[in-house]
N, C-alpha and C positions, 0 to 999 in steps of 0.2 A: 564770547568766546564758545565755539562748539566743545560739548564734552561729551564721551565716549563713558556711557556708564558702564563700563566692564574693565575687569582686571586681565581678561584675556591677551594672553601675547599676542595670538594669531590674529583677534580683532584688531588690535592696535598696530600691527605690520600692515592689514591690508588698507586699513582707515586711512596709514599714512602714506600710502603709495599713492593716493588719489587727493587727500585734503593738507594741505602745506600745516596749517597751524589747528589743534584741537589739544585740551586736556583727558586726563584720563582722570576719573572720579570713580571707582568700585561701588555699585549698588550694593546696599545690605537688606535688600528686599527676600521676603518671603518666597523660594522657589518650589514649594510645595503645593499642588495643584490637582484638583479632581476630574478634572475635564479630561477625556478620553479621546477626544478629535484633534488629531497631531497639530492641526493648524492651529486651531482654538488654542489649545494648549500653548504653544509657542509663542504666541500674539499675547496671551495672556499675560506670561512670565515677563516678555519683554516690556509690556505696559508698566507693569510693576518695579520693574526694574528704571524705567526711564523717572515713571513719577517721584518713586522715592529722591533719586538724584535732584530733578528739578525742584523737589520742595525743600531740597539743601541750598542751591545754588541759584535760582529763577532763571538759568540759561538754558539756551538752545540744548538740547537732550537727547542723544541716540543710546536706546535701550535694544538687546536682541539678544534670543535665545534659540538655540538649536537642538532638536530632539530626532532622532530617527525611529522611524516606524515599519514595522511588518507585520504584515497579517493584520491590521487594525492595531497591533499592540505598540507602544511608545516604549522605547528602551532608553532609558536616563544613562547616567555614567555609572559604570560598575561601582560596586562598594568594596568589592574584594577581587582575587583572582580569580575563586571560584565563577563570579558573577560574570567576570570578562570572560572566561573560557565559556560558558553557556552562550552569552550573547555573538559572540563570533562562531561559535559552533551553528546558531540558529541562522546567520546571515550567510553562511558558507552556500556557495552553488546557488544562491538566490537573488533575487533584486528587491531591493527595499527602498523607502524613501528617507531623504534627507530633507526636513523642514525647517527655516530659520525664519520666525517670527520677529518683527522688527516696531519700533515703536519712536518717532522722531517728535519731541515736544518743541515746538517753535512758536513764539510770538503768543504763548497759552494754549496752541492748538495741538492735537495729537493727528497725527499722520503715520497710519498703523498699516500694516501688510505682513505677506509672507513670501518667499520664495521656497517651492519644492523641486529637488534634482532627484531623478532616478537614480540607483548606484546598482550594479549588479557584479556581486564577487565570484570568483572561482572557487572551486571547490577546495576547501581548503582540509590540509593532514591535520592529526592531532599534534604531531611534534611540531611544525611550523606556527601554529596557535599558541602553543607552551613556551617555543620561544619569542616571539613576540610578546607576551605576556611576559616574560623573565625581563626585557628590557626597560619595564615600567610604563611604555607608552600608551598604553590604552588606559590607564585608572581615570585621567581627569578627561576622559574623551566621550561625548555621546554616541552609545553604540561600540563602545571599546575600541576605536581605530580611530587615526588621524589620515586622512590622504595626503596630507603634506609631508608625511613622513615614511616610517617604515610601513603602514599600513597599506601605501601606495601599491604594495606588491599583491593584496589580495584582490585589488579591482582588476575585474574584465573590461568591462565600460560604465560609463556615467553618461546620462542625459539631460543636459542643463548646465547650470551654473557650478563650474569648479568653485569658485569662492563659496559657493552656498555651504558646497559638502566642507569646506573649512571652517564656517561658521559666519560668515560675514558677505552676503550677497550683493555684487555690482548693483542690483536694483537700489539698495539705501544710497549708494553715491549719485546715483541718476536723479532720486528725490530730493537730495542735498542740491545738488545741481540747480534744480527747479526752484529750490527755496532762496537761490542766490549766493549759494556757499561757492568760491573759487575752485574747481575742481580742477587738478592737474592736467 
C-alpha cells in the first residue's frame, strides 16, 4: 500500500486525482533545518518525513515539502499576521521560486528529487494584502499564499508545474508510475 506522509489536504487531493489507493499517515519528523539552499532544504525535510513514516510502517512512502524563496531567502509558513504581511509585501510585483522536494521510499530504496516553478506576483496594494490575511488562508502556507485559493488573484504568471505551486508536483506521480503504481 502506498502511504502519503503528510496531513496536507492539498497533497491528499492531488495524489487522489491520479492514484486510486493510498493511505495518509502524517509525519512527526522535525522540520527545522539549517540549510539555506531551497532545493536542498526541501529535499532534506521530505526525506525526514518519508523516513519517519517508513520507520513506522515499512511500506512505500512519499514525503514532500514545499518552500518559497526569493533573493536566495527561504520563506516558510508565517508565524503570525505580521509575518504574512511582510512575506506578501516582499513577493509583491516580483518573481519568486516555489520548490517542492520529495522522497519516495520504495522497497527500501530512496528516490528523491525536487521540482521548481517560477511565479510572478502582480503589484499588491496594502488593502488587498490585509483583506487576504483576514481570510486566514495565508497562515498555513509557505510564502503566505495559496495559488489554489484566493491567492490566485495575486499571480500574474507561472512558469512550470501548477501542481508544484500547490505543493505536489506531477513529477512525483510520474515517478510512482515508473515504480509500477497504477496511475489513473
